N, C-alpha and C positions, 0 to 999 in steps of 0.2 A: 474397459474401466475408464471413467471420465477423469481428466486431470484435476488435481486438487488445487483450488484457487483460494488463496488467503487474501481477504479484504481487510487491510490493516488500517485501523483508526490511529492516525499519527499524532493527534493532539492529546495531551494528557491533562490540560488545565481544567479547573472547575468551571462549569457553565458552558462547556464546549458544545458545538452542534455536530461535531464529527460522527458520533454514534447514530444520530438521526439520518444523516446523509449515507452512512455506511449501511444501515438497515435497508435503505432504498436500493443501494448498489447490490446488496445481496439478493434482494427480490428480482432485480433486473437480470442478475447472473442466473438465477433459477429459471426465469422466463426464457432466457437465451438457450438454456438446456445443454450447453457444451461442457460445463464444469460441475464439479461438486464444490460449492462455495462454503467457506467458513469465515465467520467474523473473528478477527484477532484484534484485541484492544491493547495497545502498548501500555496503557495505564495499569492493566492487570499484572504485568510483569514486574512493576516497581523497580525498574532498572535505575540504579544510581548513576552518577557520572562515571564513565568507564572505570571500573575498579579491578580488572583482572591483572594479576602480576605478570602473566606471560602473553606473548603476542598471539592474537586470535588465530593466525594462520596455523598455529600448532594444535589448536583445539584441545588444549589442556586446561579446561575450565575448573576453577576452584569454587565458584559460588553457585548456589542453587538457582538464583535468578538467571544466570547466564546459561546454565544447562537447560532450563525450561525454554528460554528464548531460542537457543540453538535447535532444540528439538522441533519447535514450531516452524522456524524458517526452513529447516531441513525437510520437513514433511510436505512443503508446498511445491507445486510444479509451476506456479505462476502467481503473480501478485497484482493486486490493485491497491495503490496507496491513496487513501482518502485523507487529503491534507489541506490545511488552511495556509495562508500566507501571513507570516509574522515579519514585519519590517523588511519586505521584499525577499524573504527567505523562507525555507521550510522550518517547522518547529524544531527547536533544539532537541526535543525528545526523539524525533526521527533520526537526526544526525547522530545522536548518541547511540541509539539502537543499531544503526547501520555499522557503527565503528566496533561494536562488540564482536562481530563475526566476519569471516572471510569466505571460507569454502562453502558454507551452507547457502550462500547467495548465488553461487556461480552457475552459469548456463541456464538461467531462468528468465522469462520475459516479465516485464512490469508495465502496467498501465496506471492511469491517474484519474481520479475524480477529485478535482480541486475546487475550493470555494474561498470566498472572501468578499472584499468590496468590489470596486469597479473592475479590477483586473481578474477577478475570479480565481485568484491563486496561481496564475500562469507563471509569474516570476519564481515562485517557490518550486514549481514543477521543473523549470529549466535548470535551476541549481541542483535539484535532486537527481535529475537525469545525469548530470556530469559526475556526481558522486557514485551513482549506481554503475556507470560504465567501468569505473575503477574496480568494482567488485565482480566484473564480468556478467552483469545483468544487462539484458537487452531492453531498453525503454521503447515503448510504442509511441508513435506519432498520434494515433487515434486516442482521444481522451474525452472526458466530460469536464467542462469548466462551468462553474456556477457563480457568475457575478452577483453581487448584492444578495448574498444567501439569505439574509434576514427577511427579504421579500418573498421567499419561497418556503417559509415555515408557517404552519397553521397555529392555532391557539394553543395546541398541546405540544408545540415545538417539533412536530413531525415534518419531515421534508416533503414538499409537494412539487414533483417535477413538472416541467413543461414537456410538450411534445418534442422540442429540440433536445432536451436532456435525454429523453427516452431513446430517440433516434441515435444520438451520439453514443449512448451506452451500447446499443446493439452493434454498431460498427466496431466499437472498441473491443467488445467481447469476441466478436468474430475474428478480428486480427490477432488478439491475444491468444486465442485458441490455435490459430495457424502456427504461431511461433512456439507455443508450448509443445506442440507435437513435433515440430521440425527440429528443435534443439535438444529434445530429451535424449537422443543418442549420445550427445556430448557428455551428459552427466553419467551415463551408463558405461562410458569407455574407461 
């Protein structure tokens, strides 16, 4: 059975390009063939600013939105975060979503498809990696960075990758798979 890969659209703002980039990442994951990919859109969970009365490590969730988010993260064996850079940082929607849970994240690898202006979202990735390690997530070095993302959208706003993007995605999925298989026993212990 192939590991479950959740490709998470991290931006929730109107007019975002994240879903277009994430659809491409899903197709790249399917072409790679090592995972069963699933698109996960943070916007669909409608998570308010963290509103659970008990600490997330206890997993005593009171709200339906938290229970749904918990089930989604728990089901994944690995993650690809599709994220833009907002003010040199990840979107607040991702930071908030990460703070909702603790145990569901643990002992899973994560990779990144970032986009933005000239930096391609790399600064957002670096901050996200620091946060993820606190949750015992293993961030990958291999990633896809998309500088000047607007230049890679067609008239219908679909993402049009370059050969460099496709090559980077292949390397990223191969490494993510190695880690997903290697650390799975830690979750089963």
